N, C-alpha and C positions, 0 to 999 in steps of 0.2 A: 416686287422682286421677281425677275425672271431667271430661271436656271435652265440651261440646255442640258438635258440628259440623254441626248441622242447617242453619244458614244457609250454611255452606261447601258442604255437599252440594247445596242448592238452587241455588247460583250457579255451581258449578264442576263439574257432573256430567260424568264421563268425562275430565276433564283432570288433569294432574299439578299439584300446588301445592307450593310451598315455604313452610313456616311458620317463624316465628321460633323461637328457642330455648325460649321459654315457651308455645309453641303458641297464642299469642293473636292473631297477625296473619298474614294471607296476604301474603307478600312478592312472589310472582310466580305465574303460572299459564301453562300451555302444554300442547299435545297431546304435546309431546316432553319427556321428563324432563330431558335434558341441557340443553336451552334454558331450562327453568324454573329449573334449578339455577344456570346461568350468570347469568341475570337477577338472581336473589337475591343472589348473591356480588358482582355488580356494584353492587348497592345497599347493600353493606356488611356483609352477614351472612357470618360466617366459617363457620358450621355450620348451614346451613338443614336443616330436617327435611322430607324429601320424602314426599309421600303421594299415592297415586293415588285420586281420588275415584270411587267406583263409579257406573256409569250407573243401576243399579237398586238401591235400598236394600232389602235383605232381611235377615231375621234369621239369625243363624249360631249354631248350637249345636255346639260341638266335641265329638268323641268321642275317647277315648283309644284309638288303634289297638292299642297293645300288650295292653290288656285283652281285646281281641276274639280274639286269636290265641295 
């Protein structure tokens, strides 16, 4: 599953966001993860998905640490 979070990144840099279960809608946002979570549950979400939007968007290439040692 590929989800384009470009608009989310542009609008919520550095904030915690709570997404709906389908990852289609931002339910709340805040600098504090607990506050964002609480706002989302108050709006009716039983299981919001929490995500910290990075301040800087950089590419990440993972390495398998076990293979190096």
